N, C-alpha and C positions, 0 to 999 in steps of 0.2 A: 677513205679516199686517198689515193697516192698520186699526186699531180707532179709530173716531172718538170724540172726547170727548163728543159728543152721545149716542152709544149708551151709553157708560159712565155718563153722567149719568142717562139714562132708567132704566138697570138699578139704580143706587144709589137713586134716588128711589122707584122701584116697590118695592124691597125695604123701604125705610123706611116707605112708606105702606101697603103691603100690598095695593094694587090699582093697576091701570093707569089707571083713571079719576082717582083721587086724585093720582097722579103727574102726569098730564096737567094737572090744575088747578094744581098747584104750579109747574109749569114753563111754564105759559101756552101749552100746545100741545094739539092734538087727541088723543083717545085712540088713534085709528088710527096717528098718527105715533109715539107712544110704543110701541105694540104692535109696529109694524114695526121700530123701532129695537132693541127687546129681541130679537125673533125673528132679526134680522140678526146681532146679537151672538152669539146661541147658535150660529148657523151658522158664524160666523167662529171661535169658540172650540171648536166641536165637542162641546159639552156642553149639557145642558138645565139652565137656571138656576132655573126655577120649576116647581112643581107647581101647575097651574092648577085651582082649585076654583070652585064656583059663586059663592062670596061673597068669598073672600080668596085672594091669592097666598101660596104658601109656598115658601121657598127650598129647593132640593134640597141634598144634601150638597155637591155640586160648587159650587152657587151660593153657599152660605155660605162656602166656602173662598175663592172668587174675589172675594167682595164686599170683603174687606179690601184686596186688591190694587187693586181698582177705585177705592176711596176714596183710596188712596195716590197713584194716578196723577192723580186729580182734584185732590188737595191740591197735588201738584207743579205741575200746570198752573196752579193759582191763584197759587202763589208765583212762577212764571215770568212770568205776566201782570202781577202786582203789581210785581215787581222791574223789569221792562221799562218800566213806566209811571214808576217812580221815576227810572230812568236818563234817560228822555226829558225829565223835568222838571229835569234837571241834577244829580241826586244822584250823587256819586262812587261808583264800584264798589269802591274800595279806599281804606283810610285807614291811615296809619302814624303811630305815636306813639313818640318817642324820649325815654327817661328814664333816670336813674340807678337802680341797684338799691337805692339808699338811700332813694328817695322813692316808697314804695308804701303810703301810709296807707290806712286803711279807706275813706276817702272816695273814693280812686282806684278801689279794688276795687268799690265800689258803683256808680261811673260805668260800669265795664265791664259790670256786670250790666244796667244800664239800656240801654247800647249794644246788647247782645245782644238784649234784648227789643224795642227800638224798630226796630233795623235787622238782622233775623236773616239777611239774605242778603248783608250787607256782608262783604268780605274785609278782615280787620283784622290788622295787623302791629305788634308791639311790639319796638323796638330798644333794647338796653341801651347807653348811651353816657354820657360824663361831660363836663360843662362846655363847653369849646370844641368838642368833637366834636358835642354836641347842636346848637350853633349852626350848625356846618357842614352837618349833615344837613338842618336846616330851611332854610338859605340855598339849598341845592341842590335843594330840594323833594323830597329823598329821604324826608323826614318832614314831615308837614303841621303837626304840633304837637310841642312839646318841653317837658319838665319838668326843671328844673335848679336848683341852689343859686342864690339871687338874686345877681346880679352888680352891681358898682358902676356899670357902664356897658355899653352894647350897641352893636353896629354900627348905622348908620342904617337899614339894610335890615331890621332885626329889630324887630318889635313885641313888647312884653312887658307882663305884668300879674302882680300878686301873687296867689297862691292862699292860702286860709285855713289850710291845713295847713302843717306844718313837719317837718323831720327832726331827731331828737335824736341827737347823737354823744357817745360816751364813749371813753376810752382803754382799750384792752384788750391783755392778754397771755395766753399760755397759763397754765393753772392751775399748771403745774410751773415756770414761769419765776421766776428770783430776784426780779424786781420784784413778783411776786404775794405775796411774803412780807412786804412792807413795810406797816406800819400807815398810813403817810402817805408819799406820793411827791412829790418835788420835780422841777423841771426839770433840776436837776443830776443827779439819779438817772437820768432818762431819757437824758441825754447820754452815759451810759456804754454804752448799748445801741443796737442797730440799729433804725432807724425803717423802717416799711413804708408806702409811699405809692403813690398812683395814678400810673401811668406816663403817662397821657394829659393831665395838667394840671401846671402849674407849682406849686411848693411853696406859693407865696403864695395859691393858689386853694383850698387844702384847709382843713378845719376846724382843723388843727393848725398853722396858719401862724405862730403866736407861740411855738412850742415849738422846742427845739434840734434840729438835724439829725443828732445822734448822731455828731459828728465826721466827717461825710462818709460814714458807713456807712449805706447805704440800699439796700433792695430795693424793687422796684416791681412792680405788676400793673395790668392794664387795668380792673379793676372791683373793687368792694368785697367781693364774694363770694370772689374769689381771695385778696384781702388777708386775709380772715377765715381761710381755710384755712392761709395761710402763718403767721399769728399762732398758730393752734391747734397748729401743728407746732413752735412755740417759736423761730421765726426772728427775732422782734423784737416791738416794740410798735407799735400802730397806732390811729389814730382811726377808729372804725367806727360805723355806724348801730346804735343800741341795738336797734331793732326787728329788724334783720337778725341780730344776735347771738342774740336771744331765739329766733328761728325756726331758726337753723342752727348756732349755736355753744354752746348751753346745755350746761353741764357741762365744756366744753373750755376756755372762756375766762373770765378774771376781769377785772372792771372795776377800774381803778386809782383809788384815792382821791387826787385832786390838786386843788388850788385852781383854781376857774374852770370845772371840768367836773362834769357833762356840759354840752354846749352845744346850744342850739337854732339850727338853720340855716333861715332863711326860704326859701321855694321860689317860683320864678316859672314861669309858663307863657309860652312864646315861639312866635311864628309869623312867617312872612315877609311883608313888605309888598309884595314883588314878585310874589307868587302869591296870587290870590284864593282864600279858603277856600270849599270847597263846603258844601252844606247840612249834611252830617253833621259835618264838622270844626267848623263854626260852632256847631252844637248842642253838641258835646262841649266846646268852649272855654267856652261859657256855663255848662255844668254843672260844669266844673272850677273856675270862678270863684265858683260859687254857695256852695260850702262846707258845704252841709247834707247 
């Protein structure tokens, strides 16, 4: 069965207008053309779509049931044509953003809502990565944009800019951990217990870079969510994003009272100078920098 979009459009418009003549005027066609298109569609579908009265068309039971499907097909056809036009104008079909699970403020979530509304046909991918891994993904064009803790310097091929939001880190242990019972914690106290750190970055790149390394006792994980789970199991203390703890570790973790904490970590957005940003990536970059 090969049903033409024109026949579906004639059917939908006639159903909406209640007459073939009104549908013809809306579509800028002759009444005979619309009548023939509807009649041909009825033959193709094998059902009667309208009860034809002297003054107004009325949908049959079958016609009413099929109208919703016809509208879905027409909407899909519109999306296809719109998306093809956007691609022809240079809009990318896919966009990848790399970021830490520490840096997901409300502004970032709001940007994704805008992205969905503005580019509903875009294929979007979010990769969780930390520090140097974010830079590698962007350098290789595996990700077009990246969000990471602001670095003191960047490779020459990486462009960067500061975003308005930041991540707030605290030191956390399991509620049952001996450190949790202390009214005030010192760096000497921390030195007696295992530290939990990211495995993908050097110690000097973490928010806890000025704290002791627990006498060499260290467990690591590739992302903060796994570190949170390890801390909740009592394996040691860790510098964790407070927002992540509030969302996933409430009741399991206790923040340690220690001088200088919590800490705010500024966030940068990065992109490659060797790969031109497409229209969507450029729009998202501008929105991330907007800060509103």
